[in-house]
C-alpha positions as a Markdown table, in Angstrom:
| # | Residue | x | y | z |
|---|---|---|---|---|
| 1 | Met | 25.0 | 19.5 | -8.9 |
| 2 | Ser | 22.9 | 21.2 | -6.3 |
| 3 | Lys | 22.6 | 19.3 | -3.1 |
| 4 | Ser | 20.6 | 19.4 | 0.1 |
| 5 | Ser | 20.0 | 16.8 | 2.8 |
| 6 | Leu | 16.7 | 15.9 | 1.1 |
| 7 | Tyr | 17.6 | 15.9 | -2.6 |
| 8 | Thr | 20.4 | 16.2 | -5.2 |
| 9 | Val | 19.8 | 17.8 | -8.6 |
| 10 | Val | 21.2 | 15.3 | -11.2 |
| 11 | Phe | 20.0 | 17.1 | -14.4 |
| 12 | Gln | 18.7 | 20.5 | -15.2 |
| 13 | Asn | 17.9 | 22.6 | -18.4 |
| 14 | Asp | 15.4 | 25.3 | -19.3 |
| 15 | Gln | 12.5 | 22.8 | -19.3 |
| 16 | Ile | 13.1 | 20.3 | -16.5 |
| 17 | Ile | 14.7 | 19.7 | -13.1 |
| 18 | Ala | 15.5 | 16.0 | -12.3 |
| 19 | Val | 16.4 | 15.3 | -8.7 |
| 20 | Asn | 17.5 | 12.3 | -6.7 |
| 21 | Lys | 15.3 | 12.5 | -3.6 |
| 22 | Ser | 15.9 | 10.9 | -0.2 |
| 23 | Ser | 13.6 | 8.3 | 1.3 |
| 24 | Gly | 11.0 | 9.9 | 3.6 |
| 25 | Val | 10.4 | 13.0 | 1.4 |
| 26 | Ser | 7.0 | 13.5 | -0.3 |
| 27 | Val | 7.1 | 14.5 | -4.0 |
| 28 | Gly | 3.9 | 16.6 | -3.5 |
| 29 | Gly | 0.8 | 16.9 | -1.4 |
| 30 | Asp | -2.1 | 14.6 | -1.5 |
| 31 | Arg | -5.1 | 14.0 | 0.8 |
| 32 | Trp | -3.4 | 11.4 | 2.8 |
| 33 | Asp | 0.0 | 13.1 | 3.3 |
| 34 | Glu | 0.2 | 16.2 | 5.4 |
| 35 | Ser | 4.0 | 16.4 | 5.3 |
| 36 | Lys | 5.5 | 19.9 | 5.8 |
| 37 | Glu | 8.5 | 19.0 | 3.7 |
| 38 | Arg | 7.4 | 18.5 | 0.1 |
| 39 | Leu | 9.8 | 18.2 | -2.8 |
| 40 | Asp | 7.8 | 20.5 | -5.1 |
| 41 | Arg | 7.8 | 23.3 | -2.5 |
| 42 | Leu | 11.5 | 22.8 | -1.7 |
| 43 | Leu | 12.4 | 23.3 | -5.3 |
| 44 | Glu | 10.3 | 26.3 | -5.8 |
| 45 | Arg | 12.0 | 27.9 | -2.7 |
| 46 | Asp | 15.6 | 26.8 | -3.5 |
| 47 | Phe | 15.4 | 27.8 | -7.2 |
| 48 | Asn | 13.2 | 30.9 | -6.7 |
| 49 | Leu | 10.6 | 29.5 | -9.1 |
| 50 | Pro | 7.0 | 30.8 | -9.0 |
| 51 | Lys | 5.7 | 27.3 | -9.8 |
| 52 | Ile | 7.2 | 23.9 | -10.4 |
| 53 | Tyr | 5.1 | 21.2 | -12.2 |
| 54 | Thr | 5.1 | 17.6 | -10.9 |
| 55 | Val | 5.4 | 15.3 | -13.9 |
| 56 | His | 5.3 | 12.0 | -12.1 |
| 57 | Arg | 5.6 | 10.7 | -8.5 |
| 58 | Ile | 7.4 | 8.0 | -6.5 |
| 59 | Asp | 6.4 | 6.9 | -3.1 |
| 60 | Lys | 7.4 | 9.0 | -0.1 |
| 61 | Glu | 9.4 | 6.0 | 1.3 |
| 62 | Thr | 11.1 | 5.3 | -2.0 |
| 63 | Ser | 14.4 | 7.1 | -2.8 |
| 64 | Gly | 15.5 | 8.1 | -6.3 |
| 65 | Leu | 14.7 | 9.9 | -9.5 |
| 66 | Val | 11.8 | 12.4 | -9.9 |
| 67 | Val | 11.4 | 14.8 | -12.8 |
| 68 | Phe | 9.7 | 18.2 | -12.6 |
| 69 | Ala | 8.8 | 20.6 | -15.4 |
| 70 | Lys | 9.5 | 24.3 | -15.3 |
| 71 | Asn | 6.6 | 25.3 | -17.5 |
| 72 | Ala | 3.1 | 24.2 | -18.3 |
| 73 | Gln | 3.8 | 23.1 | -21.9 |
| 74 | Thr | 6.7 | 20.8 | -20.9 |
| 75 | His | 4.6 | 19.5 | -18.0 |
| 76 | Lys | 1.8 | 18.6 | -20.5 |
| 77 | Asn | 4.2 | 16.9 | -23.0 |
| 78 | Leu | 6.0 | 14.8 | -20.4 |
| 79 | Ser | 2.8 | 13.9 | -18.6 |
| 80 | Val | 1.3 | 12.6 | -21.9 |
| 81 | Ala | 4.6 | 10.7 | -22.5 |
| 82 | Phe | 4.3 | 8.9 | -19.1 |
| 83 | Glu | 0.7 | 8.1 | -19.7 |
| 84 | Gln | 1.4 | 6.7 | -23.2 |
| 85 | Arg | 4.3 | 4.6 | -21.7 |
| 86 | Lys | 7.0 | 6.4 | -23.8 |
| 87 | Val | 9.2 | 6.8 | -20.7 |
| 88 | Ser | 11.3 | 3.8 | -19.6 |
| 89 | Lys | 11.8 | 3.4 | -15.9 |
| 90 | Arg | 14.3 | 1.2 | -14.0 |
| 91 | Tyr | 14.3 | 0.6 | -10.2 |
| 92 | Thr | 16.6 | -1.3 | -7.9 |
| 93 | Ala | 14.8 | -3.3 | -5.2 |
| 94 | Ile | 16.2 | -5.3 | -2.2 |
| 95 | Val | 13.7 | -8.0 | -1.4 |
| 96 | His | 13.2 | -10.9 | 1.0 |
| 97 | Gly | 14.0 | -14.4 | -0.2 |
| 98 | Arg | 15.9 | -16.0 | -3.1 |
| 99 | Pro | 13.8 | -16.2 | -6.3 |
| 100 | Ser | 14.0 | -19.4 | -8.3 |
| 101 | Trp | 13.9 | -17.4 | -11.5 |
| 102 | Lys | 16.4 | -15.2 | -13.3 |
| 103 | Glu | 13.7 | -13.1 | -14.9 |
| 104 | Thr | 10.0 | -13.0 | -14.6 |
| 105 | Ser | 7.0 | -10.7 | -15.0 |
| 106 | Cys | 3.9 | -9.9 | -12.9 |
| 107 | Asp | 0.7 | -8.7 | -14.6 |
| 108 | Leu | -1.8 | -8.7 | -11.7 |
| 109 | Ala | -4.4 | -5.9 | -12.0 |
| 110 | Leu | -4.1 | -3.3 | -9.3 |
| 111 | Val | -6.4 | -0.7 | -7.6 |
| 112 | Pro | -6.1 | 1.6 | -4.6 |
| 113 | Asn | -8.3 | 0.3 | -1.8 |
| 114 | Gly | -9.0 | 3.9 | -0.5 |
| 115 | Asn | -7.9 | 3.5 | 3.1 |
| 116 | Lys | -5.8 | 6.1 | 4.9 |
| 117 | Lys | -2.7 | 4.0 | 4.5 |
| 118 | His | -3.1 | 4.4 | 0.7 |
| 119 | Gln | -2.6 | 0.7 | 0.1 |
| 120 | Thr | -3.0 | -0.9 | -3.3 |
| 121 | Ile | -4.7 | -4.3 | -3.7 |
| 122 | Ile | -4.9 | -6.9 | -6.4 |
| 123 | Asp | -8.3 | -7.1 | -8.0 |
| 124 | Lys | -8.8 | -8.8 | -11.3 |
| 125 | Phe | -12.3 | -7.3 | -11.7 |
| 126 | Arg | -11.8 | -3.7 | -10.6 |
| 127 | Gly | -8.1 | -3.3 | -11.0 |
| 128 | Lys | -6.3 | -1.6 | -13.8 |
| 129 | Glu | -3.9 | -3.3 | -16.2 |
| 130 | Ser | -0.4 | -3.5 | -14.5 |
| 131 | Leu | 2.9 | -5.0 | -15.6 |
| 132 | Thr | 6.3 | -5.2 | -14.0 |
| 133 | His | 9.3 | -7.1 | -15.3 |
| 134 | Phe | 11.9 | -8.3 | -12.7 |
| 135 | Val | 15.5 | -9.4 | -13.2 |
| 136 | Leu | 17.5 | -11.1 | -10.4 |
| 137 | Ile | 20.8 | -9.4 | -9.9 |
| 138 | Leu | 22.3 | -11.2 | -6.9 |
| 139 | Ser | 21.4 | -13.0 | -3.6 |
| 140 | Ala | 23.0 | -13.3 | -0.2 |
| 141 | Gly | 21.5 | -15.2 | 2.7 |
| 142 | Asn | 17.8 | -14.8 | 2.5 |
| 143 | Tyr | 17.9 | -11.5 | 0.6 |
| 144 | Ser | 18.1 | -10.6 | -3.1 |
| 145 | Val | 18.6 | -7.6 | -5.3 |
| 146 | Leu | 16.2 | -7.2 | -8.2 |
| 147 | Glu | 16.0 | -4.8 | -11.2 |
| 148 | Ala | 12.4 | -3.8 | -11.5 |
| 149 | Leu | 11.1 | -2.4 | -14.9 |
| 150 | Pro | 7.5 | -1.2 | -14.5 |
| 151 | Gln | 5.7 | -0.9 | -17.8 |
| 152 | Thr | 2.7 | 0.8 | -16.1 |
| 153 | Gly | 2.6 | 3.4 | -13.3 |
| 154 | Arg | 0.2 | 2.2 | -10.7 |
| 155 | Ile | 0.5 | 3.4 | -7.1 |
| 156 | His | 2.9 | 1.0 | -5.1 |
| 157 | Gln | 3.0 | -1.2 | -8.2 |
| 158 | Ile | 6.5 | -2.6 | -7.7 |
| 159 | Arg | 5.9 | -3.2 | -4.0 |
| 160 | Val | 2.6 | -5.1 | -4.6 |
| 161 | His | 3.9 | -7.2 | -7.5 |
| 162 | Ala | 7.1 | -8.1 | -5.7 |
| 163 | Ala | 5.1 | -9.2 | -2.6 |
| 164 | Ala | 2.7 | -11.2 | -4.8 |
| 165 | Leu | 5.6 | -13.1 | -6.2 |
| 166 | Gly | 6.6 | -14.0 | -2.6 |
| 167 | His | 9.5 | -11.6 | -2.4 |
| 168 | Pro | 8.3 | -8.3 | -0.7 |
| 169 | Val | 10.6 | -5.4 | -0.6 |
| 170 | Val | 12.6 | -5.2 | 2.6 |
| 171 | Cys | 11.4 | -2.8 | 5.3 |
| 172 | Asp | 8.0 | -2.5 | 3.7 |
| 173 | Glu | 5.4 | -2.3 | 6.5 |
| 174 | Leu | 2.5 | -2.1 | 4.1 |
| 175 | Tyr | 3.2 | -5.2 | 2.0 |
| 176 | Gly | 5.8 | -7.1 | 4.0 |
| 177 | Lys | 7.4 | -6.4 | 7.4 |
| 178 | Met | 9.4 | -3.6 | 8.9 |
| 179 | Ser | 12.5 | -5.4 | 9.9 |
| 180 | Pro | 15.8 | -3.5 | 9.5 |
| 181 | Ile | 18.5 | -5.4 | 7.7 |
| 182 | Lys | 21.7 | -6.2 | 9.7 |
| 183 | Leu | 24.9 | -7.7 | 8.4 |
| 184 | Ser | 24.6 | -10.6 | 10.9 |
| 185 | Ser | 21.4 | -11.7 | 9.2 |
| 186 | Phe | 23.3 | -12.8 | 6.0 |
| 187 | Lys | 27.1 | -12.8 | 6.7 |
| 188 | Arg | 28.5 | -16.2 | 7.4 |
| 189 | Ala | 30.6 | -16.5 | 10.6 |
| 190 | Trp | 29.6 | -13.0 | 11.8 |
| 191 | Arg | 31.3 | -12.4 | 15.2 |
| 192 | Gly | 30.2 | -8.9 | 16.2 |
| 193 | Asp | 28.3 | -7.8 | 19.3 |
| 194 | Pro | 24.6 | -8.1 | 18.7 |
| 195 | Lys | 23.8 | -5.4 | 21.2 |
| 196 | Glu | 26.0 | -2.8 | 19.3 |
| 197 | Glu | 25.2 | -3.8 | 15.7 |
| 198 | Arg | 23.6 | -1.1 | 13.7 |
| 199 | Pro | 21.3 | -1.8 | 10.7 |
| 200 | Leu | 22.7 | -1.5 | 7.2 |
| 201 | Leu | 19.2 | -0.5 | 6.0 |
| 202 | Ala | 16.2 | 0.6 | 8.1 |
| 203 | Arg | 13.9 | 2.0 | 5.4 |
| 204 | Leu | 12.1 | 0.8 | 2.3 |
| 205 | Gly | 14.7 | -0.9 | 0.0 |
| 206 | Leu | 13.4 | 0.6 | -3.2 |
| 207 | His | 15.2 | 3.2 | -5.4 |
| 208 | Ala | 14.1 | 4.8 | -8.7 |
| 209 | Gln | 17.4 | 4.7 | -10.6 |
| 210 | Glu | 16.9 | 5.6 | -14.2 |
| 211 | Leu | 14.5 | 7.2 | -16.7 |
| 212 | Ile | 14.8 | 7.3 | -20.5 |
| 213 | Leu | 12.8 | 10.2 | -21.8 |
| 214 | Pro | 11.1 | 10.2 | -25.3 |
| 215 | Asp | 13.9 | 12.2 | -26.8 |
| 216 | Gly | 16.4 | 9.6 | -25.8 |
| 217 | Gln | 17.7 | 11.5 | -22.8 |
| 218 | Ile | 18.9 | 9.1 | -20.1 |
| 219 | Ile | 18.8 | 10.4 | -16.5 |
| 220 | Thr | 20.2 | 8.4 | -13.6 |
| 221 | Ala | 20.2 | 8.7 | -9.9 |
| 222 | Pro | 23.0 | 7.0 | -8.0 |
| 223 | Leu | 22.0 | 4.6 | -5.2 |
| 224 | Pro | 22.0 | 6.2 | -1.7 |
| 225 | Lys | 24.7 | 5.2 | 0.7 |
| 226 | Asp | 22.5 | 2.8 | 2.8 |
| 227 | Met | 21.4 | 0.7 | -0.2 |
| 228 | Ser | 24.8 | 0.8 | -1.8 |
| 229 | Ser | 26.5 | -0.3 | 1.4 |
| 230 | Leu | 24.1 | -3.2 | 1.8 |
| 231 | Ile | 24.4 | -4.4 | -1.8 |
| 232 | Asn | 28.2 | -4.2 | -1.5 |
| 233 | Gln | 28.1 | -6.4 | 1.6 |
| 234 | Met | 25.8 | -8.8 | -0.2 |
| 235 | Lys | 28.3 | -9.0 | -3.1 |
| 236 | Lys | 31.1 | -9.9 | -0.7 |
| 237 | Gln | 29.3 | -13.0 | 0.4 |
| 238 | Asn | 29.5 | -14.3 | -3.1 |
| 239 | Thr | 26.6 | -16.7 | -2.5 |
| 240 | Asn | 24.7 | -16.2 | -5.7 |
């Protein structure tokens, strides 16, 4: 595995590079994002490649799995596979609240609203077909861990659908609230010093964890330390 502070290579062959990116790193440039650190350029530099091809994207604030193609033909084939929904995607999300359901789906139509924040809105008339399945994994205090299985690939889809269900992703300033998660907020009988307590998670609680490609190849990206530590602490409360 190749590692940097911004990404880890989790799979590589002659056609693709799959990386587990950190939260806060852009996959590639767009008209709203002028970040100097872009994952596509980092890979071209680190692997001495004349060009890397972006197959799909995840949000800058989201951590996890991104696949890049090393040549134009592979890029075309994989891009078509994503468009035709032949690639299965699995995310882990930490959200506010305790869902009353074990599994549910959200199919609200979505469309970007065009503002500089690049928000996506629900619009049954102009929006595109969108579908996300959610599975409740565990709850602790007023937080829950969900498995999110998007069947379409709209911008911010999981975040908007989770918020529409009443359970926005934690630390999501666009569709919820930016409130870092501390152990004292869900651990019973917590006795630490509030002035010295550090957050367990202070960024968007969403991680792209697995892709299943059309040829059956399964690629996974381990949870980052901040999300993993928070989930482990939630499990210890055994309140589900």
